[in-house]
C-alpha positions as CSV (number, residue, x, y, z in Angstrom):
1,M,-12.3,17.8,9.7
2,T,-10.4,14.7,8.6
3,M,-11.9,11.9,6.6
4,D,-11.3,8.3,7.7
5,Y,-11.0,5.9,4.7
6,I,-10.2,2.9,6.8
7,F,-13.1,0.9,8.2
8,D,-13.4,-1.4,11.2
9,V,-12.8,-5.0,10.3
10,A,-13.2,-6.9,13.6
11,H,-16.6,-8.2,12.5
12,L,-15.5,-9.4,9.0
13,S,-14.4,-12.9,8.1
14,V,-11.1,-13.0,6.3
15,E,-11.9,-16.4,5.0
16,R,-15.2,-15.2,3.4
17,L,-13.5,-12.1,2.0
18,L,-10.7,-14.2,0.4
19,E,-13.0,-16.9,-0.8
20,N,-12.7,-15.8,-4.5
21,W,-9.1,-14.7,-4.1
22,R,-7.5,-17.9,-2.8
23,W,-5.8,-18.4,-6.2
24,L,-3.9,-15.2,-5.4
25,C,-3.7,-15.5,-1.6
26,P,-3.3,-19.2,-0.8
27,E,-1.6,-18.8,2.6
28,P,-3.3,-17.9,5.8
29,F,-3.7,-14.2,6.4
30,V,-5.0,-11.9,9.1
31,L,-7.2,-9.0,8.0
32,L,-5.8,-5.7,9.2
33,A,-7.9,-3.2,7.4
34,R,-10.0,-2.4,4.3
35,N,-10.5,0.8,2.5
36,V,-13.4,2.6,0.7
37,F,-12.3,0.9,-2.6
38,G,-12.7,-2.6,-1.2
39,N,-8.9,-3.2,-1.1
40,L,-7.8,-5.4,1.8
41,F,-4.7,-5.0,3.9
42,L,-3.5,-8.5,5.0
43,Q,-0.8,-9.8,7.2
44,K,0.9,-13.2,7.0
45,E,1.6,-15.1,10.2
46,S,5.3,-14.5,9.6
47,G,4.8,-10.7,9.7
48,P,4.8,-9.2,6.2
49,V,1.9,-7.0,5.3
50,F,0.2,-7.1,1.9
51,K,-2.4,-5.1,0.0
52,L,-4.9,-6.9,-2.1
53,D,-6.0,-4.5,-4.8
54,V,-9.3,-5.9,-5.9
55,S,-9.6,-3.5,-8.9
56,V,-6.6,-5.0,-10.7
57,G,-6.4,-8.4,-8.9
58,Q,-2.9,-7.8,-7.5
59,L,-1.3,-8.7,-4.2
60,A,1.5,-6.4,-3.4
61,G,3.7,-5.8,-0.3
62,S,6.6,-6.9,1.7
63,Q,8.2,-10.1,0.6
64,A,10.4,-10.4,3.7
């Protein structure tokens, strides 16, 4: 049996989720996934993918 730690995000509003994180994520993002810890996996329109780690308030990922 495998455990799935990624949850469906189709019904979630990225704008609402990022409401308190706009100081860290000012650009438009698309929500790709979230995990059991509440971290968000976001993609910029230009393609790079980022992880918003809500426990430490850090946005990390591809800077390309």
